[in-house]
VOPAGU-2260 file (C-alpha; in pm, 1 decimal, decimal comma):
REM VOPAGU-2260
SITE   aa  ch    i         X         Y         Z
SITE  MET   A    0       8,5      -5,4       2,1
SITE  GLU   A    1     135,9     352,3     -83,7
SITE  PHE   A    2     120,5     517,8     239,2
SITE  SER   A    3     246,4     836,1     138,6
SITE  LYS   A    4     -80,2     936,3     -33,8
SITE  PHE   A    5    -226,7     965,2     325,0
SITE  TYR   A    6      -0,6    1248,6     416,0
SITE  ILE   A    7     -89,9    1616,4     352,3
SITE  GLU   A    8     101,3    1919,8     404,3
SITE  PRO   A    9     -39,5    2309,6     391,3
SITE  GLU   A   10     236,2    2413,4     159,5
SITE  ASN   A   11     160,8    2151,3     -96,2
SITE  SER   A   12    -211,1    2170,6     -85,8
SITE  VAL   A   13    -513,3    2336,2    -262,8
SITE  LEU   A   14    -895,5    2355,8    -138,0
SITE  VAL   A   15   -1127,0    2295,6    -475,2
SITE  ILE   A   16   -1508,2    2409,9    -393,1
SITE  ILE   A   17   -1706,6    2277,0    -681,3
SITE  ASP   A   18   -2040,1    2401,8    -745,4
SITE  VAL   A   19   -2211,7    2482,0    -425,6
SITE  GLN   A   20   -2466,0    2677,4    -584,2
SITE  GLU   A   21   -2839,6    2816,6    -526,5
SITE  LYS   A   22   -3041,8    2570,1    -741,5
SITE  LEU   A   23   -2828,7    2262,7    -660,2
SITE  ALA   A   24   -2850,7    2347,8    -281,0
SITE  ARG   A   25   -3226,1    2359,4    -294,8
SITE  ALA   A   26   -3228,7    2012,8    -426,4
SITE  MET   A   27   -3022,7    1883,7    -126,1
SITE  LYS   A   28   -3184,8    1770,3     233,3
SITE  GLU   A   29   -3175,9    2045,0     442,6
SITE  ASP   A   30   -2964,3    1878,8     716,0
SITE  VAL   A   31   -2703,0    1723,0     464,2
SITE  LEU   A   32   -2675,5    2081,6     301,9
SITE  GLN   A   33   -2596,1    2265,6     631,5
SITE  ASN   A   34   -2358,6    2014,6     753,4
SITE  VAL   A   35   -2163,5    2019,3     418,7
SITE  MET   A   36   -2188,4    2411,5     435,9
SITE  ARG   A   37   -2041,6    2403,7     809,3
SITE  ASN   A   38   -1777,9    2154,1     701,9
SITE  ILE   A   39   -1663,2    2374,1     380,2
SITE  LYS   A   40   -1645,1    2675,2     593,2
SITE  LYS   A   41   -1412,6    2486,8     814,8
SITE  LEU   A   42   -1192,9    2398,6     541,7
SITE  ILE   A   43   -1165,3    2794,0     410,0
SITE  HIS   A   44   -1092,6    2917,2     744,6
SITE  LEU   A   45    -820,8    2644,8     780,5
SITE  ALA   A   46    -704,6    2735,1     438,3
SITE  LYS   A   47    -664,9    3119,9     544,3
SITE  ILE   A   48    -477,1    3022,5     839,0
SITE  TYR   A   49    -220,7    2823,2     657,9
SITE  SER   A   50    -205,4    3023,3     282,8
SITE  ILE   A   51    -338,3    2750,0     123,8
SITE  PRO   A   52    -473,8    2847,2    -204,7
SITE  SER   A   53    -878,5    2811,3    -243,1
SITE  ILE   A   54   -1080,3    2820,6    -558,8
SITE  TYR   A   55   -1418,0    2763,7    -668,4
SITE  THR   A   56   -1657,9    2677,8    -941,9
SITE  GLU   A   57   -1980,4    2731,4   -1064,6
SITE  GLN   A   58   -2181,1    2461,9   -1290,5
SITE  TYR   A   59   -2334,3    2720,9   -1564,8
SITE  PRO   A   60   -2458,3    2985,8   -1313,0
SITE  LYS   A   61   -2705,9    3127,3   -1595,3
SITE  GLY   A   62   -2920,8    2790,4   -1475,7
SITE  LEU   A   63   -2780,4    2687,3   -1153,2
SITE  GLY   A   64   -2753,8    2999,8    -988,3
SITE  SER   A   65   -2466,1    3177,1    -778,4
SITE  THR   A   66   -2242,6    2983,0    -535,2
SITE  LEU   A   67   -2411,1    3015,1    -184,8
SITE  GLU   A   68   -2349,0    3341,5     -11,4
SITE  GLY   A   69   -2195,9    3164,0     294,8
SITE  ILE   A   70   -1924,1    3058,8      99,9
SITE  LYS   A   71   -1914,1    3327,1    -159,2
SITE  SER   A   72   -1854,1    3602,9      99,5
SITE  MET   A   73   -1525,3    3384,7     250,6
SITE  MET   A   74   -1363,9    3375,4     -97,0
SITE  GLU   A   75   -1098,2    3625,5    -218,1
SITE  GLU   A   76   -1139,9    3583,3    -547,0
SITE  GLU   A   77   -1431,2    3528,5    -823,9
SITE  ALA   A   78   -1572,9    3182,6    -910,0
SITE  ILE   A   79   -1456,1    3009,2   -1220,6
SITE  GLU   A   80   -1756,0    2935,7   -1425,4
SITE  LYS   A   81   -1739,2    2607,8   -1625,6
SITE  ILE   A   82   -2007,5    2426,7   -1862,9
SITE  HIS   A   83   -1779,4    2078,8   -1824,2
SITE  PHE   A   84   -1852,1    1858,0   -1520,8
SITE  SER   A   85   -1491,3    1805,3   -1456,5
SITE  CYS   A   86   -1310,7    2147,1   -1343,6
SITE  LEU   A   87   -1021,5    1999,8   -1539,6
SITE  GLN   A   88   -1175,4    2015,8   -1872,4
SITE  GLU   A   89   -1206,1    2412,8   -1858,3
SITE  GLU   A   90    -845,8    2614,6   -1965,9
SITE  LYS   A   91    -933,0    2894,4   -1684,4
SITE  PHE   A   92    -929,6    2634,5   -1424,7
SITE  ILE   A   93    -649,9    2438,7   -1536,8
SITE  GLN   A   94    -442,0    2765,0   -1576,2
SITE  LYS   A   95    -513,5    2873,8   -1186,8
SITE  ILE   A   96    -436,8    2528,5   -1053,6
SITE  ASN   A   97    -105,8    2545,3   -1255,2
SITE  GLN   A   98     -28,2    2860,3   -1075,8
SITE  PHE   A   99      -1,6    2731,0    -761,0
SITE  SER   A  100     246,3    2437,2    -827,5
SITE  ARG   A  101     115,0    2197,7    -550,8
SITE  LYS   A  102      34,1    1846,7    -609,1
SITE  LYS   A  103    -219,5    1744,5    -341,1
SITE  ILE   A  104    -597,8    1857,6    -358,7
SITE  ILE   A  105    -889,9    1879,2     -92,9
SITE  LEU   A  106   -1171,3    1838,6    -294,3
SITE  VAL   A  107   -1565,5    1922,4    -192,4
SITE  GLY   A  108   -1864,4    2022,5    -303,0
SITE  MET   A  109   -2167,5    1893,3    -503,8
SITE  GLU   A  110   -2226,1    1667,6    -647,9
SITE  THR   A  111   -2052,9    1377,4    -547,5
SITE  HIS   A  112   -2116,5    1138,1    -832,1
SITE  VAL   A  113   -2079,9    1406,7   -1129,9
SITE  CYS   A  114   -1876,6    1686,4   -1084,2
SITE  VAL   A  115   -1674,0    1597,3    -799,7
SITE  PHE   A  116   -1623,4    1229,5    -915,8
SITE  GLN   A  117   -1494,4    1349,3   -1272,4
SITE  THR   A  118   -1312,0    1622,5   -1119,0
SITE  CYS   A  119   -1128,0    1392,4    -879,5
SITE  LEU   A  120   -1048,2    1143,3   -1191,4
SITE  ASP   A  121    -873,9    1394,0   -1386,7
SITE  PHE   A  122    -664,5    1515,5   -1093,4
SITE  LEU   A  123    -533,7    1165,2   -1059,6
SITE  ALA   A  124    -484,0    1110,9   -1411,8
SITE  ARG   A  125    -253,8    1423,0   -1393,7
SITE  ASP   A  126     -83,1    1265,6   -1094,0
SITE  PHE   A  127    -215,8    1458,1    -811,8
SITE  LYS   A  128    -300,4    1315,2    -472,9
SITE  VAL   A  129    -659,8    1376,9    -413,5
SITE  TYR   A  130    -852,1    1416,9     -44,9
SITE  VAL   A  131   -1228,2    1389,7     -51,7
SITE  PRO   A  132   -1396,7    1465,1     309,9
SITE  LYS   A  133   -1724,1    1229,1     283,4
SITE  ASP   A  134   -1873,9    1504,7     502,8
SITE  GLY   A  135   -1762,2    1795,3     262,2
SITE  VAL   A  136   -1949,4    1658,1     -54,1
SITE  CYS   A  137   -2317,8    1580,8    -106,4
SITE  SER   A  138   -2569,5    1470,9    -419,1
SITE  ARG   A  139   -2942,4    1492,6    -428,8
SITE  LYS   A  140   -2971,5    1108,5    -344,6
SITE  LYS   A  141   -2780,1     938,0     -59,0
SITE  GLU   A  142   -2727,4     625,4    -295,7
SITE  ASP   A  143   -2557,5     845,5    -522,0
SITE  TRP   A  144   -2338,2    1000,0    -265,9
SITE  LEU   A  145   -2226,9     642,5    -186,2
SITE  THR   A  146   -2165,3     563,9    -533,8
SITE  GLY   A  147   -1952,6     865,6    -587,7
SITE  LEU   A  148   -1753,8     824,8    -286,8
SITE  GLU   A  149   -1719,7     438,1    -373,1
SITE  LEU   A  150   -1592,7     535,5    -714,6
SITE  ILE   A  151   -1370,8     779,9    -584,0
SITE  LYS   A  152   -1204,2     556,8    -345,4
SITE  GLU   A  153   -1185,1     293,0    -603,9
SITE  ALA   A  154    -997,1     536,0    -850,7
SITE  GLY   A  155    -734,0     591,4    -582,4
SITE  ALA   A  156    -810,5     927,5    -414,7
SITE  VAL   A  157    -828,3     915,6      -6,6
SITE  ILE   A  158   -1176,0     950,5     133,4
SITE  THR   A  159   -1155,2    1104,1     458,1
SITE  CYS   A  160   -1371,3    1349,7     687,6
SITE  VAL   A  161   -1311,4    1716,5     742,3
SITE  GLU   A  162   -1209,2    1694,9    1092,4
SITE  THR   A  163    -943,9    1442,2    1004,3
SITE  LEU   A  164    -792,4    1703,1     719,3
SITE  ILE   A  165    -799,9    1955,8     996,0
SITE  PHE   A  166    -595,2    1784,1    1241,8
SITE  GLN   A  167    -349,9    1621,5     992,0
SITE  ILE   A  168    -296,3    1980,1     888,8
SITE  LEU   A  169    -258,7    2124,3    1260,1
SITE  LYS   A  170     -47,8    1838,8    1360,8
SITE  LYS   A  171     -37,7    1925,9    1708,5
SITE  ALA   A  172    -215,6    2126,2    1971,9
SITE  GLY   A  173    -105,1    2455,9    2148,7
SITE  THR   A  174      15,9    2625,8    1848,9
SITE  ALA   A  175    -119,3    2976,4    1699,1
SITE  GLU   A  176    -286,4    2792,1    1437,4
SITE  PHE   A  177    -438,5    2547,5    1645,4
SITE  LYS   A  178    -587,6    2801,9    1884,5
SITE  LYS   A  179    -727,3    3024,4    1591,6
SITE  MET   A  180    -896,4    2698,6    1448,2
SITE  LEU   A  181   -1018,3    2574,5    1772,6
SITE  GLU   A  182   -1350,4    2791,3    1792,2
SITE  PHE   A  183   -1429,4    2609,1    1435,0
SITE  LEU   A  184   -1368,2    2263,0    1598,9
SITE  LYS   A  185   -1625,9    2299,0    1890,3
C-alpha cells in the first residue's frame, strides 16, 4: 500500500470547492446541506490560516445560480465558471491550478457522483493526490453520494472527513494555528 498518499501538508495543498450553487443546494436535504456548508467553511478557515490557495467553481451559473453566499463571501477571488462537469476540462481552471505548483487537492462540493467524481478522476490522471472528505460533499440522493464516494476511492483518492484533514494539517495542539482553528472545532 502506498502510505505517502495519506499524508497532507498545507504548503503543497489546494482547496477546490465545486458548484455549491443556489439551485443545486435547494435540491439537497436540508440537514445534509447544512452539514456540508459548515464543513466547507471550516476548511476555508483552515486554508486562510495556512495560506492554502482556495478556488471555487460554478456550473453554468445562468441556470444553476450563484455560489451560496455563506461560501462566496469567504472567498477572495471570483468563481471560475464552467460548463464541463470536470473542472479540469476548463482552460481557466487548469491555468489557475498550474499557478500554484501544488500536487495535493482537497476536493469538496456538489455533486459527489458527477462533478466531484469527474474532477477527481482528472486530477488523479495528472498525478495529483486527491482528498475527498465525505462530510464535505453531497448529492441529491444518498445512493448517488455513496456511489460517488466508492468510485472516488476505487480510483485512488483518499476518502476522509473534514476533522481528520484539519487535524492532519494542524499536526499538534497549542500552536497559534491550533488556537485560531479551535473555535471552529467545537
